[in-house]
C-alpha positions as CSV (number, residue, x, y, z in Angstrom):
1,M,0.0,0.0,0.0
2,S,1.4,3.4,-1.0
3,D,2.1,6.0,1.6
4,S,0.9,9.5,0.6
5,S,1.3,11.0,4.1
6,P,3.2,14.3,4.4
7,N,7.0,13.9,4.9
8,R,8.8,15.3,7.9
9,K,8.7,18.8,6.4
10,G,4.9,18.6,6.1
11,Q,4.9,18.2,2.4
12,L,3.7,15.4,0.0
13,A,6.3,13.7,-2.1
14,L,5.1,15.6,-5.2
15,D,3.1,18.7,-6.1
16,F,1.6,20.3,-9.2
17,K,2.7,23.8,-10.2
18,S,2.1,25.8,-13.3
19,A,4.8,26.0,-15.9
20,T,5.4,27.7,-19.3
21,L,6.9,25.5,-22.0
22,Y,8.7,27.1,-25.0
23,A,8.3,24.6,-27.9
24,L,9.0,24.8,-31.6
25,R,6.2,24.3,-34.0
26,V,7.0,22.0,-37.0
27,V,4.5,22.9,-39.7
28,L,3.9,20.1,-42.3
29,H,3.2,21.1,-45.9
30,S,3.2,17.6,-47.4
31,H,2.1,14.1,-46.4
32,D,5.0,12.4,-48.3
33,T,7.2,10.8,-45.7
34,A,10.4,10.8,-47.8
35,E,9.9,14.5,-48.7
36,L,9.3,15.4,-45.1
37,I,12.4,13.6,-43.9
38,A,14.5,15.2,-46.6
39,A,13.2,18.7,-45.7
40,L,13.9,18.0,-42.0
41,E,17.4,17.0,-42.7
42,Q,18.0,20.1,-44.8
43,R,16.5,22.4,-42.1
44,M,18.6,20.8,-39.4
45,R,21.7,21.0,-41.5
46,D,21.1,24.7,-42.1
47,A,20.4,25.4,-38.5
48,G,23.4,23.6,-37.0
49,S,22.8,22.9,-33.4
50,F,20.3,25.7,-32.8
51,F,17.2,23.5,-32.5
52,E,18.8,20.5,-30.9
53,N,17.1,19.1,-27.8
54,E,14.1,21.3,-28.3
55,P,10.5,20.1,-27.6
56,V,8.4,20.4,-30.7
57,V,4.7,20.4,-31.6
58,V,3.9,18.9,-35.0
59,D,1.4,21.1,-36.8
60,A,-0.5,18.9,-39.4
61,S,-3.6,21.1,-39.6
62,Q,-3.0,21.6,-43.3
63,I,-2.7,17.9,-44.1
64,D,-5.8,15.8,-45.0
65,E,-3.9,12.7,-46.3
66,A,-2.7,10.0,-43.9
67,L,0.7,10.5,-42.4
68,D,3.3,7.9,-41.3
69,W,3.5,9.3,-37.7
70,A,5.8,6.6,-36.4
71,A,8.4,7.4,-39.1
72,L,8.0,11.1,-38.6
73,V,8.4,10.9,-34.8
74,R,11.4,8.7,-35.3
75,A,13.0,11.2,-37.7
76,L,12.5,14.1,-35.3
77,S,14.0,12.1,-32.5
78,D,17.0,11.2,-34.7
79,H,17.7,14.9,-35.0
80,S,17.6,15.4,-31.2
81,L,14.1,17.0,-31.4
82,H,11.5,15.8,-28.8
83,P,7.9,15.6,-30.1
84,V,5.5,16.4,-27.3
85,G,2.3,17.4,-29.0
86,V,0.3,17.6,-32.3
87,V,-2.2,19.8,-34.0
88,A,-4.2,17.7,-36.4
89,Q,-7.7,16.4,-37.0
90,G,-9.6,13.2,-37.8
91,A,-7.6,10.1,-38.5
92,N,-4.3,11.9,-38.3
93,L,-5.0,13.1,-34.8
94,D,-5.9,9.6,-33.7
95,A,-2.8,8.2,-35.3
96,A,-0.6,10.8,-33.7
97,K,-2.1,10.1,-30.3
98,G,-1.3,6.4,-30.9
99,C,2.3,7.4,-31.2
100,G,2.3,9.1,-27.8
101,L,1.7,12.7,-29.0
102,A,-0.9,14.8,-27.0
103,A,-3.4,17.0,-28.8
104,V,-2.4,20.7,-28.4
105,D,-4.5,23.8,-29.0
106,L,-2.0,26.4,-30.1
107,G,-4.6,29.1,-30.7
108,N,-3.8,32.3,-32.4
109,P,-1.5,34.8,-30.5
110,A,-3.3,38.1,-29.7
111,P,-2.2,40.7,-32.2
112,R,0.3,43.1,-30.8
113,P,-1.0,46.8,-30.6
114,T,0.3,48.8,-33.6
115,S,1.1,52.5,-33.8
116,A,0.8,54.9,-36.7
117,P,1.8,58.6,-37.2
118,V,-0.9,61.1,-36.1
119,A,-2.2,63.4,-38.7
120,D,-0.8,66.9,-38.4
121,K,-4.2,68.4,-37.9
122,D,-4.7,66.1,-34.8
123,V,-1.4,67.1,-33.1
124,P,-2.3,69.0,-29.9
125,V,-0.8,72.5,-29.5
126,V,2.0,72.6,-26.9
127,A,2.9,76.3,-27.4
128,P,1.0,79.5,-28.1
129,P,0.3,79.9,-31.9
130,P,2.1,82.6,-33.8
131,S,0.5,86.0,-33.7
132,G,-2.6,86.3,-35.9
133,Q,-3.2,82.5,-36.1
134,Q,-5.9,80.5,-34.4
135,A,-5.0,77.8,-32.0
136,A,-5.8,74.3,-33.2
137,P,-8.9,72.7,-31.7
138,P,-8.3,70.2,-28.9
139,V,-7.8,66.6,-30.0
140,P,-10.9,64.5,-29.1
141,A,-10.4,61.6,-26.8
142,A,-10.0,58.3,-28.5
143,A,-13.1,56.2,-28.6
144,A,-11.2,53.1,-27.5
145,V,-7.7,52.6,-26.1
146,P,-5.9,49.6,-27.5
147,E,-4.7,47.0,-25.0
148,V,-1.3,47.9,-23.7
149,A,1.4,45.3,-24.4
150,P,3.5,44.1,-21.5
151,A,6.5,46.2,-20.6
152,A,9.6,45.2,-22.5
153,M,11.9,42.8,-20.8
154,V,15.3,44.4,-20.1
155,I,18.4,42.4,-19.5
156,N,21.3,44.6,-18.3
157,R,24.2,42.2,-18.4
158,Q,26.3,40.0,-20.7
159,L,24.7,36.8,-21.9
160,R,27.2,34.0,-22.0
161,S,27.3,30.8,-24.1
162,G,24.6,28.4,-23.2
163,Q,22.3,31.1,-21.7
164,R,18.8,31.6,-23.1
165,I,16.4,34.5,-22.6
166,Y,12.8,34.5,-23.8
167,A,10.5,37.5,-23.7
168,R,7.0,36.2,-23.9
169,N,4.3,38.5,-25.4
170,T,6.7,41.5,-25.4
171,D,9.9,43.0,-26.7
172,L,13.4,42.1,-25.4
173,I,16.1,44.7,-24.7
174,V,19.6,43.5,-24.0
175,I,22.2,46.0,-22.7
176,G,25.4,44.1,-23.1
177,V,27.1,41.4,-25.2
178,V,25.1,38.5,-26.5
179,S,28.0,36.0,-26.7
180,Q,28.4,33.1,-29.2
181,G,26.3,30.2,-28.0
182,A,23.8,32.5,-26.2
183,E,20.2,32.6,-27.5
184,I,17.7,35.5,-27.3
185,I,14.0,35.0,-28.2
186,A,11.1,37.4,-28.1
187,D,7.5,37.4,-29.3
188,G,8.0,41.0,-30.3
189,N,11.1,43.0,-31.2
190,I,14.7,42.4,-30.1
191,H,17.0,45.3,-29.3
192,V,20.7,44.6,-28.5
193,Y,22.8,47.5,-27.3
194,G,26.1,45.8,-27.7
195,P,27.6,43.1,-29.9
196,L,25.1,40.5,-31.1
197,R,27.3,37.4,-31.6
198,G,24.9,34.6,-30.7
199,K,21.4,33.6,-31.9
200,A,18.4,36.0,-32.1
201,M,14.8,35.0,-32.9
202,A,12.1,37.8,-32.9
203,G,8.4,37.4,-33.6
204,A,8.7,33.9,-32.1
205,R,5.0,33.2,-32.2
206,G,4.4,34.4,-35.7
207,D,4.7,38.2,-35.6
208,T,6.0,39.0,-39.1
209,S,6.3,42.7,-38.2
210,A,8.9,42.0,-35.5
211,R,12.4,43.3,-36.0
212,I,15.9,42.8,-34.7
213,F,18.0,45.9,-33.8
214,T,21.6,45.8,-32.8
215,T,24.4,48.3,-32.5
216,Q,27.0,45.7,-33.5
217,L,26.0,42.7,-35.8
218,D,28.1,39.5,-35.9
219,P,25.5,36.7,-35.2
220,E,25.4,33.0,-35.5
221,L,21.7,32.9,-36.5
222,L,18.9,35.4,-37.1
223,A,15.2,34.5,-37.3
224,I,11.9,36.4,-37.5
225,A,8.6,34.6,-37.3
226,G,10.2,31.3,-38.1
227,V,12.2,32.5,-41.2
228,Y,15.8,32.1,-40.2
229,R,19.3,32.6,-41.7
230,V,22.4,30.8,-40.4
231,I,25.5,33.0,-40.7
232,E,28.1,30.5,-41.9
233,T,30.4,33.0,-43.5
234,R,31.5,36.5,-42.5
235,L,28.9,39.2,-43.3
236,D,29.6,41.9,-45.8
237,P,32.0,44.6,-44.4
238,G,29.2,47.1,-44.6
239,L,27.1,45.1,-42.2
240,L,29.7,43.3,-40.0
241,N,29.9,44.8,-36.5
242,Q,27.7,47.7,-37.7
243,P,24.4,49.1,-36.3
244,T,21.8,47.2,-38.2
245,I,18.1,46.4,-38.5
246,V,16.9,42.9,-39.5
247,Q,13.3,42.5,-40.8
248,L,11.2,40.3,-43.0
249,D,10.9,41.1,-46.7
250,G,8.3,38.7,-48.0
251,D,9.7,35.3,-46.9
252,Q,13.3,36.4,-46.7
253,L,15.3,38.3,-44.0
254,R,16.6,41.7,-45.0
255,I,19.6,43.2,-43.1
256,T,20.0,46.9,-43.4
257,A,22.8,49.0,-42.0
258,L,21.5,52.0,-39.9
259,G,22.1,55.3,-41.6
260,K,22.3,53.9,-45.0
């Protein structure tokens, strides 16, 4: 008979507490097993060790044909990825559950509030108008105030190899060096005031408008909304160690030097 009585510290042998799990989403665009495995090998070869030992959720919501789940799970595991969940429907969902994957509802991330320039006529007067001119009418109160995003996460220190920072639902600001082997991830924008030498992923939950800003660019990997670029050779001298902006241009990353 099991003993579930409190231990000498007055606690049970186990407890349940909330946790937040960061997991990659592997989106399937084909049902062909050989094609999927070849694409997986290519992606992992391009990304190096960036995704190794990550938990992943397999998104098969676009696939109606039957998938070979056993082969897919085995292929992911062979690349040091750990399948923990699935997004699927019908027979594919049942088959995935049979391979030990749990059904996951990823939902859609709430859109981040956006800002736009205010029309000149709506800018409130902050000083007396020049002689002979009428003061502009007061700006009417907004009918509705958009939900305020969480305050940006600020890291005021160097990030060393092996360290990872994730800013959920907000921007990430790092004041210091992001060393090789360090990883910074944000659902919003990433700002690095110092050398960016590690890996940076902005728009981690699909925000294609997210950007990466740094005062000194020399990264291992850059990614926005799942579109990534592994930096295997030295960047162009006009970009290397320069202040830059990284943003999405269609389905490709565009790196632009500030002031150019």
